[in-house]
C-alpha positions, 0 to 999 in steps of 0.5 A, spaced: 902 881 529 904 884 536 910 881 540 908 879 547 912 882 553 914 875 556 917 873 549 921 880 549 923 879 556 925 872 554 929 874 548 933 879 551 935 874 557 937 869 551 940 874 547 944 877 553 946 870 556 948 867 549 951 874 546 947 874 540 942 879 537 935 876 536 933 878 530 926 880 528 925 873 524 927 869 531 923 874 535 917 872 531 918 865 531 919 865 539 912 869 539 908 864 534 910 858 538 910 861 545 905 866 545 900 862 549 905 861 555 905 866 561 910 871 562 913 868 568 913 861 566 917 864 560 922 867 564 923 861 569 924 857 562 929 862 560 933 861 567 933 854 566 936 854 559 941 859 562 943 854 567 943 848 562 948 852 558 952 853 564 952 846 565 955 844 558 949 844 554 951 847 547 945 851 543 947 854 536 946 860 537 941 860 542 936 855 544 930 854 540 922 855 541 922 848 542 927 848 548 923 854 551 917 850 550 920 843 553 922 847 560 915 851 560 911 844 560 916 842 565 914 848 570 907 848 568 907 840 570 911 842 577 906 847 579 900 843 577 903 838 581 904 842 587 898 846 587 894 839 587 898 836 593 897 842 597 889 842 596 890 834 598 895 835 604 889 834 609 884 830 605 881 824 609 879 820 603 885 816 600 882 815 593 878 822 592 871 819 593 867 820 599 861 816 601 854 819 602 847 816 603 842 819 598 834 821 600 832 813 598 837 811 603 842 808 598 850 809 599 853 813 594 860 816 592 862 823 590 868 826 589 870 829 595 871 837 596 879 836 597 879 833 590 875 838 587 879 844 590 885 840 587 882 841 580 880 848 581 887 849 584 890 846 578 886 850 573 888 856 576 895 854 574 893 853 567 893 847 562 899 842 561 903 844 555 902 839 549 909 837 546 910 834 540 913 827 539 921 827 539 924 826 533 931 824 535 933 819 540 938 820 546 944 815 546 946 814 553 952 810 555 
């Protein structure tokens, strides 16, 4: 199994930040869980984990693949949301539907071009990342 360049870069970032050596098994675990995520998303997720650690969150010894994936899912969701908003910024149809009259004179509705453009823009970003259900409860005081 070949390790992707994004996973290697992520491992270098996390290893140097948390001052630990990422061994071959950890690298394979990262690759197995994160191989389908774009390299730029992995690096941005790594950056967010570094910021999270600087804010006091503790990881032992380094963030897990699930931690990386959680941030990657948020990044993809944000990018998709912004891409759709840009495509719909000047849309004249509030609901994403427009009316037209067919050849028989009946009024019908169809998705407007802006809505279709927003879906195409989101598809170019990539599909949302599915996360497993949480296994722990967060206690807030």
